[in-house]
MARMISE-406948 format. One record per residue (C-alpha): x, z, y. Coordinates in steps of 0.5 Angstrom, whole numbers, padded with zeros to 4 digits, always signed. Last residue first. Example, Ala and Ser with C-alpha at 12.3 -4.5 7.8 and 13.67 -1.06 7.14 Angstrom:
2
+0027+0014-0002
+0025+0016-0009
REM end
This chain:
238
-0032-0026-0032
-0032-0018-0031
-0024-0018-0029
-0025-0024-0025
-0031-0021-0021
-0027-0015-0020
-0021-0019-0017
-0026-0023-0013
-0028-0016-0010
-0021-0013-0009
-0019-0020-0006
-0023-0020+0000
-0025-0013+0002
-0032-0010+0005
-0036-0011-0001
-0030-0007-0005
-0032-0001-0001
-0039+0000-0004
-0036+0005-0009
-0035+0010-0004
-0037+0007+0003
-0035+0012+0008
-0030+0016+0004
-0027+0010+0001
-0026+0006+0007
-0023+0012+0011
-0018+0013+0005
-0016+0006+0006
-0012+0009+0012
-0013+0006+0019
-0012-0001+0022
-0019-0004+0022
-0022+0001+0027
-0029+0001+0029
-0031+0004+0036
-0033+0011+0036
-0032+0017+0031
-0035+0015+0024
-0035+0008+0020
-0040+0004+0017
-0036-0002+0015
-0034-0008+0019
-0032-0015+0016
-0025-0017+0015
-0023-0024+0017
-0016-0023+0018
-0010-0021+0013
-0007-0027+0011
-0002-0028+0006
+0003-0034+0006
+0004-0038+0000
+0011-0040-0003
+0011-0044-0009
+0017-0043-0014
+0021-0049-0016
+0027-0046-0015
+0029-0050-0010
+0023-0049-0006
+0023-0042-0006
+0030-0042-0003
+0028-0048+0002
+0023-0043+0005
+0028-0039+0008
+0024-0032+0009
+0026-0029+0016
+0021-0029+0021
+0016-0031+0017
+0016-0025+0013
+0011-0022+0018
+0006-0026+0015
+0006-0022+0008
+0009-0027+0002
+0005-0029-0004
+0010-0032-0009
+0008-0037-0014
+0011-0039-0021
+0012-0032-0023
+0016-0030-0029
+0018-0023-0027
+0025-0025-0027
+0023-0031-0023
+0019-0027-0017
+0025-0022-0017
+0030-0028-0016
+0026-0031-0011
+0026-0024-0007
+0033-0023-0008
+0035-0030-0005
+0031-0029+0001
+0035-0023+0003
+0041-0025+0001
+0044-0025-0007
+0042-0021-0012
+0037-0017-0016
+0036-0015-0023
+0029-0012-0025
+0026-0006-0027
+0029-0003-0020
+0024-0007-0016
+0019-0003-0019
+0013-0005-0022
+0005-0006-0021
+0001-0010-0026
-0006-0012-0022
-0012-0009-0025
-0015-0007-0018
-0022-0003-0020
-0022+0000-0013
-0021+0008-0015
-0016+0005-0020
-0012+0002-0015
-0013+0008-0010
-0010+0012-0015
-0004+0008-0017
-0002+0007-0009
-0003+0015-0008
+0002+0016-0014
+0007+0011-0012
+0007+0013-0005
+0009+0020-0007
+0014+0018-0012
+0017+0013-0007
+0017+0019-0002
+0021+0023-0006
+0021+0031-0009
+0013+0030-0011
+0010+0036-0015
+0003+0033-0015
-0003+0038-0015
-0005+0038-0008
-0005+0031-0006
-0007+0028-0013
-0011+0034-0015
-0015+0033-0008
-0017+0025-0010
-0022+0026-0015
-0026+0031-0012
-0025+0028-0005
-0028+0022-0007
-0035+0025-0009
-0035+0030-0003
-0033+0025+0002
-0038+0019+0000
-0043+0020+0006
-0037+0022+0011
-0039+0029+0014
-0032+0032+0011
-0028+0026+0014
-0025+0029+0020
-0024+0036+0018
-0023+0035+0010
-0018+0029+0012
-0014+0034+0017
-0014+0040+0012
-0011+0035+0006
-0006+0033+0011
-0004+0040+0013
-0004+0042+0005
+0000+0036+0003
+0005+0037+0009
+0007+0044+0007
+0011+0041+0001
+0018+0041+0004
+0022+0036+0007
+0021+0029+0002
+0027+0026+0000
+0029+0019+0001
+0033+0015-0004
+0027+0011-0006
+0026+0009+0001
+0034+0007+0001
+0039+0011+0006
+0042+0009+0012
+0038+0015+0016
+0043+0015+0022
+0046+0021+0019
+0042+0023+0012
+0035+0023+0013
+0030+0029+0010
+0023+0027+0010
+0016+0030+0013
+0010+0026+0011
+0006+0024+0017
-0001+0024+0018
-0002+0020+0025
-0009+0021+0029
-0013+0016+0032
-0019+0018+0037
-0021+0025+0039
-0027+0025+0034
-0022+0023+0029
-0020+0017+0025
-0014+0017+0020
-0007+0014+0021
-0001+0013+0017
+0006+0016+0015
+0012+0016+0011
+0013+0009+0009
+0009+0006+0015
+0014+0006+0020
+0017+0011+0025
+0023+0011+0022
+0026+0006+0017
+0028+0007+0010
+0033+0001+0007
+0030-0003+0002
+0031-0001-0005
+0024+0001-0005
+0021-0006-0007
+0015-0005-0010
+0013-0011-0015
+0006-0013-0015
+0004-0017-0021
-0002-0022-0022
-0003-0023-0015
-0009-0022-0010
-0011-0015-0012
-0004-0012-0009
-0005-0016-0002
-0012-0013-0002
-0009-0006-0003
-0005-0007+0003
-0010-0010+0007
-0014-0004+0006
-0009+0001+0010
-0004+0004+0006
-0004+0012+0004
+0004+0012+0005
+0007+0005+0004
+0011+0002-0001
+0016-0004+0000
+0013-0011-0002
+0014-0016-0007
+0009-0021-0009
+0008-0025-0015
+0003-0030-0017
+0003-0033-0024
+0001-0040-0026
REM end
């Protein structure tokens, strides 16, 4: 039994994204999908004393932005210093900021990222390594995809040797379950609910912020406040 998931890359995603990765055996980044503005592809939220704040990576768009995520170029490099200053300013007093920031800073400021997918992948890989997630991560262009929207997902799953496809709940609006059933692939819906709260700076608790919030506040204890990451670690050590 091999579990496969297919999802677009996001910028420093929230903890649920990494639980999704940890819940499967292979995670395929689907950045051939169209880039969408005001979405999670190039931005995410942090907590500040004044409330939630967006960190947004500036990108170049063509016309009506009819381009894939993979084709989307980053506009300049000043954003990196600005985002890093925001993280230092708002999380500098977090219990585990120094130990996490020491390893994260080179990824943020030392990388030369020309495209959004490249940046997102570097940060996703770093977070997975930090959390101990061993899931194989591949790109959709490592495989051939054809057919309609659901057919493409099912084909990617089959080419990866998957027998079970794990889908995010938002995909219920468009996925044709019969496509997976006809291919003998089990379709399972991932649920994000039920997360415990963890010690967090700046007012009321917020689940939907970047995973960096969890890492800065909890350090190596971060998996305790996730569901599948902790299970993945136990499987790896078994």
